[in-house]
DRENDO-1510 file (C-alpha; in Angstrom, 1 decimal, always signed):
<recs>
REC; n; res; u; v; w
REC; 1; PHE; +1.2; +28.0; -14.0 .
REC; 2; TYR; +3.5; +30.5; -15.4 .
REC; 3; ASN; +1.3; +31.9; -18.2 .
REC; 4; GLU; -0.5; +35.1; -18.2 .
REC; 5; GLY; -2.6; +35.4; -21.3 .
REC; 6; GLY; -0.1; +33.4; -23.4 .
REC; 7; SER; +3.1; +35.1; -22.2 .
REC; 8; THR; +5.6; +34.3; -19.5 .
REC; 9; TYR; +7.6; +36.6; -17.4 .
REC; 10; ALA; +10.3; +36.8; -14.7 .
REC; 11; PRO; +10.5; +37.4; -12.0 .
REC; 12; ALA; +7.4; +35.5; -10.9 .
REC; 13; PHE; +6.1; +34.1; -7.6 .
REC; 14; MET; +3.8; +31.4; -6.5 .
REC; 15; TYR; +3.0; +30.0; -3.0 .
REC; 16; ASP; +0.6; +27.1; -2.5 .
REC; 17; ARG; -0.4; +27.4; -6.2 .
REC; 18; TYR; -2.8; +29.8; -4.8 .
REC; 19; ALA; -4.6; +32.2; -7.2 .
REC; 20; TRP; -4.3; +35.7; -5.9 .
REC; 21; ASP; -6.6; +38.1; -7.7 .
REC; 22; GLY; -8.4; +35.2; -9.3 .
REC; 23; ARG; -5.8; +34.8; -12.0 .
REC; 24; THR; -3.2; +32.2; -12.9 .
REC; 25; PRO; -1.5; +31.5; -9.5 .
REC; 26; VAL; +1.5; +33.6; -10.2 .
REC; 27; VAL; +1.9; +37.1; -9.0 .
REC; 28; SER; +4.2; +39.2; -11.0 .
REC; 29; ARG; +6.4; +42.1; -9.9 .
REC; 30; GLU; +3.6; +44.0; -8.3 .
REC; 31; GLY; +4.8; +45.3; -4.8 .
REC; 32; GLY; +8.2; +43.7; -5.0 .
REC; 33; ALA; +9.7; +41.7; -2.0 .
REC; 34; SER; +7.2; +43.4; +0.4 .
REC; 35; GLY; +4.3; +42.5; -1.7 .
REC; 36; TYR; +5.5; +38.8; -1.8 .
REC; 37; LYS; +6.0; +38.7; +1.9 .
REC; 38; SER; +2.6; +40.2; +2.6 .
REC; 39; ARG; +0.9; +37.5; +0.3 .
REC; 40; VAL; +2.8; +34.7; +2.0 .
REC; 41; GLU; +1.9; +36.0; +5.5 .
REC; 42; ASP; -1.8; +36.2; +4.5 .
REC; 43; ARG; -1.8; +32.7; +3.1 .
REC; 44; ILE; +0.0; +31.3; +6.1 .
REC; 45; ALA; -2.6; +32.9; +8.4 .
REC; 46; GLU; -5.3; +30.8; +6.7 .
REC; 47; ASN; -6.5; +27.6; +8.3 .
REC; 48; SER; -5.7; +24.4; +6.7 .
REC; 49; TYR; -8.5; +21.8; +6.1 .
REC; 50; ALA; -6.0; +18.8; +5.8 .
REC; 51; ASN; -3.4; +17.3; +7.9 .
REC; 52; ILE; -0.5; +14.8; +6.9 .
REC; 53; ASP; +1.2; +12.5; +9.3 .
REC; 54; LEU; +4.2; +11.5; +7.2 .
REC; 55; LYS; +6.5; +8.5; +8.0 .
REC; 56; ALA; +9.3; +7.2; +5.8 .
REC; 57; SER; +11.8; +4.4; +6.4 .
REC; 58; PHE; +14.7; +2.7; +4.6 .
REC; 59; SER; +13.9; -0.9; +3.7 .
REC; 60; GLU; +15.8; -3.8; +2.2 .
REC; 61; GLY; +16.0; -3.7; -1.6 .
REC; 62; ASN; +17.4; -0.1; -1.6 .
REC; 63; THR; +14.0; +1.5; -1.1 .
REC; 64; ILE; +12.3; +4.1; +1.0 .
REC; 65; VAL; +8.8; +3.1; +2.1 .
REC; 66; VAL; +6.5; +6.2; +2.8 .
REC; 67; THR; +3.1; +6.2; +4.5 .
REC; 68; ALA; +1.0; +9.3; +4.8 .
REC; 69; GLU; -2.0; +9.3; +7.1 .
REC; 70; CYS; -4.1; +12.0; +5.9 .
REC; 71; GLU; -7.1; +13.7; +7.5 .
REC; 72; ARG; -9.4; +16.5; +6.3 .
REC; 73; GLY; -11.9; +18.7; +7.9 .
REC; 74; TRP; -14.2; +18.7; +4.9 .
REC; 75; ASP; -14.0; +18.1; +1.2 .
REC; 76; PHE; -12.0; +21.3; +0.3 .
REC; 77; SER; -11.4; +20.5; -3.4 .
REC; 78; SER; -14.0; +20.5; -6.2 .
REC; 79; THR; -11.7; +17.8; -7.8 .
REC; 80; PRO; -10.4; +14.7; -6.2 .
REC; 81; ALA; -7.7; +15.7; -3.8 .
REC; 82; ARG; -4.3; +14.3; -4.5 .
REC; 83; ILE; -1.1; +13.7; -2.7 .
REC; 84; THR; +2.3; +14.3; -4.2 .
REC; 85; LEU; +5.5; +12.9; -2.7 .
REC; 86; PHE; +9.0; +14.3; -3.6 .
REC; 87; LEU; +12.2; +12.6; -2.7 .
REC; 88; THR; +15.0; +15.2; -2.4 .
REC; 89; GLU; +18.7; +15.1; -1.5 .
REC; 90; ASP; +20.8; +17.9; +0.1 .
REC; 91; ASN; +24.5; +18.7; +0.2 .
REC; 92; ILE; +25.3; +17.9; -3.5 .
REC; 93; LYS; +28.6; +19.7; -4.5 .
REC; 94; ALA; +28.5; +21.3; -7.8 .
REC; 95; LYS; +30.7; +19.6; -10.6 .
REC; 96; SER; +31.0; +22.5; -12.9 .
REC; 97; GLN; +29.0; +25.5; -11.7 .
REC; 98; SER; +30.1; +28.5; -13.7 .
REC; 99; GLY; +31.2; +31.3; -11.2 .
REC; 100; ALA; +30.4; +29.2; -8.1 .
REC; 101; SER; +32.9; +26.4; -7.8 .
REC; 102; ASN; +32.2; +25.8; -4.1 .
REC; 103; PHE; +28.4; +25.9; -4.6 .
REC; 104; VAL; +26.4; +23.2; -2.8 .
REC; 105; HIS; +23.0; +22.2; -4.1 .
REC; 106; GLN; +20.1; +21.8; -1.5 .
REC; 107; HIS; +16.6; +20.3; -2.1 .
REC; 108; VAL; +17.6; +18.5; -5.3 .
REC; 109; LEU; +14.6; +16.5; -6.7 .
REC; 110; ARG; +15.5; +12.8; -7.0 .
REC; 111; ALA; +12.1; +11.2; -7.5 .
REC; 112; VAL; +8.3; +12.0; -7.4 .
REC; 113; ASN; +5.3; +9.6; -7.0 .
REC; 114; GLU; +3.2; +11.1; -9.9 .
REC; 115; THR; +3.5; +14.5; -11.7 .
REC; 116; TRP; +0.2; +15.8; -10.3 .
REC; 117; GLY; +0.0; +13.5; -7.4 .
REC; 118; ALA; -2.0; +10.4; -6.6 .
REC; 119; GLU; -5.7; +10.6; -6.0 .
REC; 120; LEU; -6.5; +10.1; -2.3 .
REC; 121; LYS; -9.2; +7.6; -1.5 .
REC; 122; TRP; -11.0; +9.3; +1.4 .
REC; 123; ASP; -13.0; +7.2; +4.1 .
REC; 124; ASP; -14.9; +9.3; +6.6 .
REC; 125; ASN; -12.4; +12.2; +5.9 .
REC; 126; LYS; -9.4; +10.0; +6.5 .
REC; 127; ALA; -7.0; +8.5; +3.9 .
REC; 128; THR; -3.9; +6.4; +3.9 .
REC; 129; TYR; -1.4; +6.5; +1.1 .
REC; 130; SER; +1.7; +4.4; +0.7 .
REC; 131; TYR; +4.5; +4.6; -1.9 .
REC; 132; THR; +7.9; +3.1; -2.3 .
REC; 133; PHE; +10.9; +5.1; -3.8 .
REC; 134; ASN; +13.6; +3.0; -5.4 .
REC; 135; LEU; +17.0; +4.4; -4.5 .
REC; 136; ASN; +20.0; +5.0; -6.8 .
REC; 137; SER; +23.3; +3.9; -5.5 .
REC; 138; SER; +24.9; +7.4; -6.1 .
REC; 139; TRP; +22.4; +9.1; -3.7 .
REC; 140; LYS; +23.6; +10.0; -0.3 .
REC; 141; THR; +21.1; +8.2; +2.1 .
REC; 142; GLU; +21.8; +10.5; +4.9 .
REC; 143; ASP; +20.9; +13.6; +3.0 .
REC; 144; LEU; +17.5; +12.4; +1.7 .
REC; 145; LYS; +14.1; +13.8; +2.7 .
REC; 146; VAL; +10.6; +13.1; +1.8 .
REC; 147; ILE; +8.2; +16.1; +1.2 .
REC; 148; ALA; +4.4; +15.5; +0.8 .
REC; 149; PHE; +1.6; +17.8; -0.1 .
REC; 150; ILE; -2.1; +17.5; -0.5 .
REC; 151; SER; -3.7; +19.6; -3.2 .
REC; 152; GLY; -6.5; +19.8; -5.7 .
REC; 153; TYR; -5.8; +19.3; -9.4 .
REC; 154; ASP; -7.8; +20.5; -12.4 .
REC; 155; LYS; -6.1; +20.2; -15.8 .
REC; 156; ASN; -8.4; +22.7; -17.3 .
REC; 157; ASP; -8.1; +25.4; -14.6 .
REC; 158; PRO; -4.8; +26.2; -12.9 .
REC; 159; THR; -6.4; +28.4; -10.4 .
REC; 160; ASN; -8.1; +25.1; -9.1 .
REC; 161; CYS; -4.9; +23.4; -8.0 .
REC; 162; VAL; -4.3; +24.9; -4.5 .
REC; 163; VAL; -2.0; +23.2; -2.1 .
REC; 164; GLU; -3.8; +22.6; +1.1 .
REC; 165; ASN; -1.0; +21.4; +3.4 .
REC; 166; ALA; +2.5; +19.9; +3.4 .
REC; 167; ALA; +4.7; +17.9; +5.5 .
REC; 168; VAL; +8.5; +16.9; +5.5 .
REC; 169; THR; +10.3; +14.0; +7.1 .
REC; 170; VAL; +13.8; +12.3; +7.2 .
REC; 171; PRO; +13.6; +8.6; +6.5 .
REC; 172; GLU; +14.3; +6.3; +9.6 .
REC; 173; GLY; +16.8; +3.7; +9.5 .
REC; 174; VAL; +19.6; +5.2; +7.6 .
REC; 175; GLU; +22.1; +3.5; +10.0 .
REC; 176; GLU; +20.8; +0.1; +8.8 .
REC; 177; ILE; +21.2; +1.0; +5.2 .
REC; 178; ARG; +24.7; +2.2; +5.6 .
REC; 179; ALA; +25.7; -1.3; +7.0 .
REC; 180; HIS; +24.5; -2.9; +3.7 .
REC; 181; SER; +26.1; -2.4; +0.3 .
REC; 182; PHE; +23.8; -1.1; -2.6 .
REC; 183; ASN; +25.5; -3.7; -4.8 .
REC; 184; GLY; +24.3; -6.6; -2.7 .
</recs>
């Protein structure tokens, strides 16, 4: 995504992997902060053609089971729509963060279902997708979240990978997991 004619640059900006001005979905420094804000507001104002009802729960075996009930208004993608799931953790204290010894990391990526998402199998504009994340004993279960988004994916055209909608949830059942040891 961060490639404009073979060169990369910073700062750069992307929202919903949307291709403003018909080019790689990154807007460079044009317009500064007010330009970025205007583009985000325009994108937020657009209707979404997909919805995600996202549920996640802790399960025995140190896992989180995720179910996404998806619905679309029409086939919005010229490639098969995909769902990407991220498992993130908040409140991780920095161990050796230069210049910021008290820094606390938020939204740290712990796991993903598939790099470009799993293809959704639609039936009458509805799809159900389930996935199980395996947990690492060093993760704080009370600070985990699941993020899902539906998007297109075209490996030959980065302007055809737009995110259609997203959802976030906190897994249910953290109290039961705390009562059990990760080590058996």
